[in-house]
Structure formats: C-alpha cells, structure tokens
C-alpha positions in Angstrom: -1.5 1.0 -11.9 0.2 -2.4 -11.8 3.6 -0.9 -12.1 2.9 1.6 -9.4 1.8 -1.1 -7.0 4.9 -3.1 -7.8 7.1 -0.1 -7.2 5.5 0.6 -3.8 5.8 -3.0 -2.7 9.5 -2.9 -3.6 9.9 0.2 -1.5 8.1 -1.4 1.4 10.3 -4.5 1.0 13.5 -2.4 1.3 12.1 -0.7 4.4 11.3 -4.1 6.0 14.8 -5.4 5.2 16.3 -2.3 6.9 14.1 -2.9 9.9 15.2 -6.5 10.1 18.9 -5.4 9.9 18.3 -2.9 12.7 16.7 -5.6 14.9 19.6 -8.0 14.2 22.2 -5.2 15.2 20.2 -4.4 18.3 19.2 -1.0 17.1 17.2 1.7 18.9 13.8 0.3 19.8 12.0 3.6 19.3 13.5 4.0 15.8 12.5 0.4 14.9 8.9 1.0 16.1 8.7 4.2 14.1 10.0 2.6 11.0 7.6 -0.4 11.5 4.7 2.0 11.7 5.8 3.8 8.5 6.1 0.4 6.7 2.6 -0.5 7.9 1.1 2.7 6.6 2.8 2.1 3.2 1.4 -1.4 3.1 -2.1 -0.1 3.8 -1.7 2.4 1.0 -0.7 -0.4 -1.4 -3.7 -2.4 -0.2 -5.9 0.5 -0.9 -4.5 0.8 -4.4 -5.1 -2.9 -5.0 -8.7 -2.8 -3.8 -9.3 0.3 -5.9 -7.9 -1.4 -9.0 -10.0 -4.5 -8.4 -13.1 -2.6 -7.8 -12.7 -0.7 -11.1 -12.2 -3.9 -13.0 -15.3 -5.6 -11.5 -17.4 -2.4 -12.0 -16.4 -2.0 -15.6 -17.2 -5.7 -16.3 -20.7 -5.0 -14.9 -21.3 -1.9 -17.1 -20.5 0.9 -14.6 -18.6 4.0 -15.5 -15.0 4.2 -14.3 -15.4 7.8 -13.4 -18.5 7.2 -11.3 -16.8 4.3 -9.5 -13.7 6.4 -8.7 -15.8 9.3 -7.4 -17.7 7.0 -5.1 -14.6 5.1 -4.0 -12.9 8.4 -3.0 -16.0 9.4 -1.0 -15.8 6.0 0.9 -12.1 6.4 1.7 
C-alpha cells in the first residue's frame, strides 16, 4: 500500500509540474483548469488511500478484523 501511495503522489507531482510550466508559458486557461481538476481528483484518491490504510492499522491494533473494516469502509465511501 505504501509503495502505491508513493507512486500516485509522484504522478500527481509530475502533473502539477506540467501545470506550473503551462502557467509560466501562458498556456490555455481552459486546459490549465482541466489539468488542475484532474490533479485535485488524484490527490483526493491518494488521501482516500492514506485514510483507509490508517483506519486498517488502528482497527487491527484494537482487535477488529481487516476484512470487516474494509467492507464497512467501502460502504462509507
């Protein structure tokens, strides 16, 4: 899970660097807005993964089943 989170953050980082370059070059505003929205969605997905990972760790420390936690987490999302 940790490697997947790092990979996704690296992808988002590359997207953000491209957005910055587009802004510096005076790129198309609509395209910049679209790319910014995509990066935001990706960051939210990473946040979701981090929260899920943390919830599993805390739940397992308190004696709950990982499968039960995942089932309930998916219902909440």
